[in-house]
C-alpha positions as CSV (number, residue, x, y, z in Angstrom):
1,M,82.1,128.7,121.6
2,I,83.4,128.1,117.9
3,N,84.7,125.0,116.6
4,F,87.8,126.2,114.5
5,E,89.2,122.6,113.9
6,G,86.0,121.8,111.7
7,I,87.2,124.9,109.5
8,N,91.1,123.8,109.3
9,D,90.1,120.4,108.1
10,L,88.3,122.0,104.9
11,N,92.0,123.8,104.0
12,D,93.3,120.4,104.6
13,S,95.1,119.3,101.3
14,Y,93.3,116.0,100.9
15,I,89.6,117.7,101.5
16,L,90.4,120.2,99.1
17,G,91.8,117.7,96.9
18,I,88.5,115.8,96.9
19,L,86.4,118.9,96.7
20,I,87.8,119.9,93.3
21,S,88.2,116.1,92.1
22,M,84.3,116.5,92.8
23,G,84.2,119.6,91.0
24,I,86.0,118.9,88.1
25,G,84.1,115.6,87.7
26,L,81.1,117.1,87.9
27,I,81.8,119.7,85.2
28,I,82.1,117.1,83.0
29,G,79.3,114.8,84.1
30,L,76.6,117.6,83.9
31,E,77.5,118.2,79.7
32,R,77.3,114.0,79.5
33,E,74.2,113.7,81.8
34,Y,72.5,116.3,79.3
35,D,73.5,113.5,76.1
36,R,72.2,111.0,78.5
37,L,68.5,112.0,78.9
38,K,68.1,112.1,75.3
39,G,68.8,108.3,75.4
40,Q,72.9,108.8,74.9
41,G,75.6,107.8,76.7
42,F,75.5,105.8,79.9
43,A,77.4,107.6,82.5
44,G,76.6,110.9,84.0
45,I,76.7,113.5,86.5
46,R,77.0,110.5,89.7
47,T,79.6,108.7,87.8
48,F,81.9,111.2,86.3
49,P,82.7,112.5,90.3
50,I,83.0,109.4,91.2
51,V,86.2,108.4,88.5
52,A,87.4,111.7,89.6
53,I,88.1,110.9,93.1
54,L,89.0,107.6,92.3
55,G,92.0,108.7,90.1
56,F,92.4,111.2,93.1
57,T,92.3,108.7,95.8
58,L,94.9,106.2,94.1
59,E,97.5,108.7,93.3
60,N,97.3,110.1,96.9
61,L,98.0,106.5,98.1
62,T,101.6,106.0,95.6
63,D,103.0,108.3,98.6
64,K,102.6,105.3,100.9
65,F,102.8,102.3,98.6
66,T,103.9,102.7,95.3
67,V,103.4,104.4,91.6
68,W,102.3,101.0,90.0
69,L,99.1,101.4,92.2
70,L,98.1,104.2,90.1
71,I,99.2,102.6,86.6
72,I,97.6,99.6,87.3
73,G,94.2,101.0,88.6
74,L,93.8,102.9,85.5
75,A,95.2,100.3,83.1
76,A,92.3,98.1,84.9
77,F,89.6,101.0,84.8
78,I,90.2,101.5,80.7
79,L,89.6,97.9,80.8
80,F,86.4,97.9,82.5
81,L,85.4,100.3,80.3
82,A,86.4,98.3,76.9
83,L,84.7,95.0,78.1
84,N,81.2,97.3,79.2
85,P,78.7,95.8,77.7
86,S,76.5,99.4,77.9
87,Y,77.1,100.2,74.4
88,Q,77.4,97.0,72.6
89,K,74.9,98.1,70.0
90,Q,76.5,99.5,66.8
91,E,74.6,103.0,66.6
92,E,75.7,103.7,70.2
93,Y,79.2,102.7,69.5
94,G,80.2,106.1,68.8
95,Q,78.4,108.0,72.0
96,G,80.2,105.1,74.0
97,L,83.6,105.9,73.0
98,T,83.3,109.3,73.7
99,T,82.4,109.2,76.9
100,N,85.0,106.3,77.5
101,L,87.5,109.0,76.4
102,A,85.8,111.5,78.8
103,L,85.9,108.9,81.9
104,I,89.4,108.1,80.9
105,A,90.3,111.8,80.8
106,T,88.3,112.3,84.3
107,F,90.2,109.8,86.2
108,V,93.8,111.4,84.8
109,L,92.4,114.8,86.1
110,G,91.4,113.7,89.2
111,A,94.9,112.1,89.5
112,M,96.3,115.6,88.4
113,V,94.5,117.1,91.1
114,S,96.2,114.8,93.8
115,A,99.5,115.9,92.4
116,E,98.6,119.7,92.9
117,Y,98.1,121.0,89.4
118,Y,94.7,122.6,90.1
119,R,94.7,125.6,87.6
120,D,96.0,123.2,85.1
121,A,93.6,119.8,85.7
122,V,90.4,122.7,86.0
123,A,91.5,124.5,82.9
124,T,91.6,121.0,80.9
125,S,88.1,120.1,82.3
126,V,86.8,123.5,80.9
127,I,88.3,122.4,77.2
128,I,87.1,119.0,77.5
129,V,83.5,120.4,78.2
130,T,83.5,122.7,75.5
131,L,84.7,120.1,72.8
132,L,81.9,117.6,74.4
133,S,79.5,120.2,73.9
134,L,79.8,121.6,70.4
135,K,79.1,118.1,69.2
136,T,76.5,119.7,67.3
137,R,78.0,122.4,65.7
138,F,80.7,120.3,64.8
139,R,78.6,118.0,63.0
140,S,77.0,121.0,61.1
141,V,80.4,122.7,60.1
142,I,81.9,119.4,59.1
143,S,78.8,118.4,56.7
144,N,79.2,121.5,55.0
145,I,82.8,121.1,54.3
146,T,83.8,120.2,50.7
147,S,86.6,117.9,49.3
148,E,88.4,120.8,48.5
149,E,88.4,122.4,51.7
150,L,89.2,119.4,53.6
151,F,92.5,118.9,51.1
152,A,93.2,122.7,51.5
153,F,93.1,122.0,55.6
154,I,95.6,119.0,54.8
155,K,98.1,121.0,52.6
156,F,97.9,123.8,55.0
157,S,98.8,121.6,58.2
158,I,101.7,120.0,55.7
159,I,102.9,123.5,55.5
160,A,103.0,125.0,58.3
161,L,103.6,121.6,60.5
162,L,105.8,119.3,58.2
163,I,107.3,121.4,55.9
164,L,108.4,125.0,57.8
165,P,110.1,123.5,60.6
166,F,112.7,122.1,58.4
167,L,113.6,124.8,56.4
168,P,116.7,126.0,56.9
169,N,117.0,129.2,59.3
170,K,119.8,131.1,57.5
171,N,120.4,134.1,55.7
172,Y,121.8,133.7,52.0
173,G,122.1,135.8,48.7
174,P,123.5,139.0,48.6
175,N,123.3,140.9,51.9
176,D,122.0,137.9,53.5
177,L,118.6,139.0,51.9
178,L,117.1,135.7,51.9
179,N,116.2,133.5,54.8
180,P,114.2,130.1,53.5
181,F,112.6,129.7,56.8
182,E,111.3,133.4,57.5
183,I,110.0,133.4,54.1
184,G,108.3,130.4,54.8
185,S,106.6,131.7,57.8
186,I,105.7,134.8,55.8
187,V,103.9,132.7,53.6
188,V,102.1,130.4,56.3
189,I,101.0,133.6,58.1
190,V,99.3,135.3,54.9
191,S,98.1,131.7,54.2
192,F,96.3,131.1,57.6
193,L,94.9,134.9,57.4
194,N,93.3,133.8,54.2
195,F,92.3,130.5,55.2
196,I,90.3,132.5,58.5
197,G,88.9,134.6,56.2
198,Y,87.6,132.4,53.6
199,F,85.6,130.1,56.3
200,L,84.3,133.3,58.4
201,V,82.8,134.5,55.0
202,K,81.7,131.3,53.8
203,Y,79.6,130.2,57.5
204,V,79.0,133.5,58.6
205,G,79.0,136.2,55.8
206,S,77.2,134.3,53.2
207,K,74.0,135.7,52.2
208,R,74.0,138.0,55.6
209,G,73.8,141.4,54.0
210,I,76.2,143.4,51.9
211,L,78.0,145.1,54.6
212,L,78.8,142.0,56.6
213,T,79.9,139.8,53.7
214,A,82.2,142.9,52.5
215,V,83.7,142.8,56.2
216,L,84.5,139.0,56.0
217,G,85.5,139.5,52.6
218,G,87.8,142.3,53.2
219,L,90.1,139.9,55.3
220,I,90.6,138.1,52.3
221,S,91.1,140.3,49.5
222,S,89.3,143.7,49.6
223,T,90.3,143.9,45.5
224,A,88.3,140.6,45.5
225,V,85.6,142.4,47.0
226,A,85.6,145.5,44.6
227,W,85.8,143.4,41.6
228,S,82.7,140.9,42.9
229,Y,80.4,144.3,43.9
230,A,81.2,146.5,41.3
231,S,80.0,143.8,38.9
232,R,77.1,143.4,40.5
233,S,76.1,146.7,40.5
234,E,76.1,146.8,36.6
235,E,73.9,144.0,37.1
236,S,71.4,145.5,40.0
237,P,71.9,148.9,39.7
238,E,69.4,150.3,42.1
239,L,71.5,148.5,44.7
240,S,74.4,151.1,43.4
241,K,75.2,152.5,46.9
242,K,75.1,149.4,48.6
243,Y,77.7,147.9,46.8
244,A,79.4,151.2,46.8
245,A,78.9,151.0,50.5
246,G,80.4,147.1,50.5
247,I,83.3,147.9,48.4
248,V,84.9,150.7,51.2
249,M,83.7,148.7,53.8
250,A,85.9,146.4,52.6
251,S,88.8,148.4,52.3
252,A,88.3,149.8,55.9
253,I,89.3,146.2,56.8
254,M,92.2,146.4,54.7
255,F,94.3,148.7,57.2
256,P,93.7,146.5,60.6
257,R,95.0,143.9,58.6
258,L,98.1,145.4,57.9
259,A,98.6,146.7,61.0
260,L,98.7,143.4,62.6
261,L,101.4,142.1,59.9
262,V,103.1,145.6,61.0
263,Y,102.7,144.4,64.8
264,I,103.7,140.9,64.2
265,F,107.4,141.7,62.1
266,N,108.0,145.3,63.6
267,S,105.8,146.2,66.1
268,S,107.6,149.8,66.4
269,L,106.4,150.5,63.3
270,L,102.9,150.3,64.0
271,T,103.3,153.4,66.3
272,Y,104.0,155.6,63.2
273,L,101.5,154.0,61.0
274,A,98.5,153.5,64.0
275,L,97.3,157.8,63.1
276,P,97.0,157.4,59.5
277,F,95.4,153.7,59.6
278,S,93.0,154.8,62.0
279,L,92.0,157.8,60.0
280,L,91.9,156.1,56.9
281,T,89.3,153.1,58.6
282,L,87.0,156.4,60.1
283,I,86.7,157.4,56.5
284,C,85.4,154.2,55.3
285,L,83.3,153.4,58.0
286,V,81.8,156.5,58.0
287,V,81.2,156.6,54.2
288,S,80.0,153.1,54.1
289,L,77.5,153.9,57.0
290,I,76.2,156.8,55.3
291,L,75.7,154.9,51.7
292,I,74.0,151.6,53.1
293,Q,70.3,152.3,53.5
294,R,67.8,149.4,55.4
295,D,66.1,147.5,52.8
296,S,64.1,145.0,53.6
297,K,64.8,143.1,49.9
298,E,66.9,139.8,50.3
299,T,70.2,140.2,48.0
300,D,72.5,137.7,46.9
301,T,75.7,139.0,48.1
302,N,77.9,135.5,48.0
303,I,81.2,136.4,46.7
304,K,83.4,134.0,44.7
305,I,86.2,133.7,47.3
306,G,88.1,130.4,45.6
307,N,90.0,127.9,47.1
308,P,90.8,128.4,50.7
309,L,94.7,127.5,50.2
310,N,95.6,127.5,46.8
311,I,99.4,126.2,46.8
312,L,100.1,128.1,43.5
313,S,98.8,131.2,44.6
314,A,100.8,130.6,48.4
315,L,103.8,130.2,46.3
316,G,103.2,133.1,44.1
317,F,103.1,135.1,47.4
318,G,106.4,133.9,48.1
319,A,107.8,134.9,45.1
320,I,106.2,138.1,45.0
321,Y,107.6,138.8,48.6
322,I,111.1,137.8,47.5
323,V,111.1,140.3,44.0
324,I,109.6,143.1,46.4
325,L,112.4,142.2,49.0
326,F,115.3,142.3,46.3
327,A,113.3,145.4,45.0
328,V,113.0,147.5,47.9
329,F,117.1,146.9,48.3
330,Y,118.2,147.7,45.3
331,S,116.0,150.7,44.8
332,N,117.3,152.1,48.2
333,Q,120.8,151.4,47.1
334,F,121.0,152.9,43.6
335,F,117.8,155.8,43.7
336,G,117.2,156.2,47.6
337,E,113.8,156.9,49.2
338,S,112.5,157.4,45.5
339,G,113.2,154.1,44.5
340,L,111.3,152.5,47.4
341,Y,108.2,154.5,46.4
342,Y,108.3,153.7,42.7
343,S,108.8,149.7,44.4
344,A,105.5,150.7,46.4
345,L,103.6,151.9,43.3
346,I,104.1,148.9,41.4
347,S,103.6,146.3,44.5
348,G,100.2,147.7,45.7
349,L,98.7,147.4,41.9
350,A,98.6,143.8,42.8
351,D,98.7,143.1,46.6
352,T,99.9,145.5,49.9
353,D,100.7,142.5,52.3
354,A,104.1,141.7,50.3
355,I,105.3,145.8,50.4
356,T,103.9,145.9,53.9
357,I,106.0,142.6,55.2
358,S,109.2,143.7,53.2
359,M,109.1,147.6,54.6
360,A,108.3,146.5,58.1
361,K,111.6,144.1,58.1
362,F,113.4,147.0,56.3
363,S,112.7,149.4,59.1
364,L,114.3,147.0,61.8
365,D,116.9,150.1,61.9
366,P,114.8,152.8,64.2
367,E,116.0,155.6,61.4
368,K,113.9,154.0,58.5
369,L,110.5,153.7,60.6
370,K,109.4,157.0,58.9
371,T,110.5,156.0,55.4
372,A,108.7,152.6,55.5
373,S,105.8,154.0,57.2
374,S,105.1,156.8,54.1
375,V,106.3,153.9,51.5
376,I,103.2,151.5,53.2
377,I,100.6,154.4,52.8
378,A,102.0,155.1,49.2
379,A,101.4,150.8,48.3
380,V,98.1,151.3,49.7
381,L,97.0,154.4,47.8
382,S,98.4,152.7,44.6
383,N,95.8,149.4,45.9
384,M,93.0,152.0,46.4
385,L,93.8,153.1,42.5
386,V,93.2,149.6,41.8
387,K,89.7,149.4,43.3
388,L,88.6,152.7,42.1
389,G,89.5,151.1,38.3
390,I,87.7,148.2,39.1
391,S,85.1,150.3,40.3
392,V,84.6,152.9,37.8
393,F,85.1,150.8,34.6
394,K,83.4,147.5,35.5
395,G,80.2,148.7,38.3
396,S,77.8,151.2,37.5
397,K,78.0,154.9,37.3
398,T,76.7,155.3,40.9
399,T,79.0,152.7,42.1
400,G,82.0,154.6,40.5
401,K,81.0,157.7,41.6
402,F,80.3,157.0,45.2
403,V,83.8,154.8,45.4
404,G,85.7,157.8,43.9
405,Y,84.2,160.4,46.5
406,S,85.8,157.9,49.0
407,F,88.8,156.6,47.8
408,G,89.5,160.5,46.5
409,A,89.4,161.5,50.4
410,I,91.3,158.6,51.5
411,I,94.0,159.4,48.7
412,V,94.2,163.0,49.4
413,V,94.5,162.0,53.0
414,G,97.4,159.8,52.4
415,V,99.1,162.4,50.1
416,L,99.1,164.5,52.7
417,F,100.7,161.9,55.1
418,I,103.5,161.1,53.0
419,L,104.3,165.0,52.8
420,I,104.2,166.0,56.8
421,N,106.2,162.9,56.9
422,H,108.7,164.4,54.8
423,V,108.8,167.7,56.2
């Protein structure tokens, strides 16, 4: 006869809590045991489960006694760790401190399990293990960070976390066009995308091949990639097709980037841009893959990506956005749709992000969605002409020719989209 009492015991909340606490301790303890086998640390796969169960048990007893039992127990545990002589040697202090913090966290996670925060506790333990296991990778990355990049990160944190939240979220100016908080948010979002792109190029794309570097460089500025690769094609004519492929590939990345900005500020507009953006991206991808050829020769593909966060550049983008915001408004007021296209063609000569965000906000009125999509495509075509000019006048003849073929096809498709959009 089957004994169901034993099975029912497993469903008891106390037994279940013990098992989950032990599992959390094993997850963290396994990672610490790995370091311990290399001669580092003092606690491992046995200690951490015990600590988790200790935290669980003390919190479980607070229902019958007092919450001070858990508080005093945690304080006593921290004091015990502080007096632990296992890492008195100076060179072991850092490792001991990390293990101590992990032990304290494990104790708290055990208490969370007793409070029936099962999922939260398990998720937190996974995050802790991930941070602990990435120690070597973190050190490798940090050792390659320059002082300029560190200060850039600090400046970005100040802008995003200390300045932005305190900007007034109110409308000012004619037709309430200016909202300091919205403008600040836009600057932070675009700076963040550039920030991520910078480090992807540095740690992933640098010297990994023309196409890969072009893809990552396109996250920052496809125009910068065109400038760099055009110059290199003039220096190394035998690699002209490769550099032409890189310029086209970087431009392919521009469309998903703009799609992301459109989605952030007006997802409804993305339905109108999905087809043209997809076609233009596909053209760039196909052409670049046709042009690129396998070559065992090592090619220096570094791109001068500059400062990860130039404050003047960030403020300059904000100023450009404000100018375009007014240009779009007054152009529409005095010249109608034709004025919007003039604004797009001019702004596209320098940047496509600002006009894209401006039109995304402009088209919050559903009746303006079709016009906004055409204006954004017009700005993209203007930007393509700039990169084509860079490729022709700064690059080799071969690079200029193939980039011309590619961008010529893009311009034709873009113009057709605009014309069809107005039928």
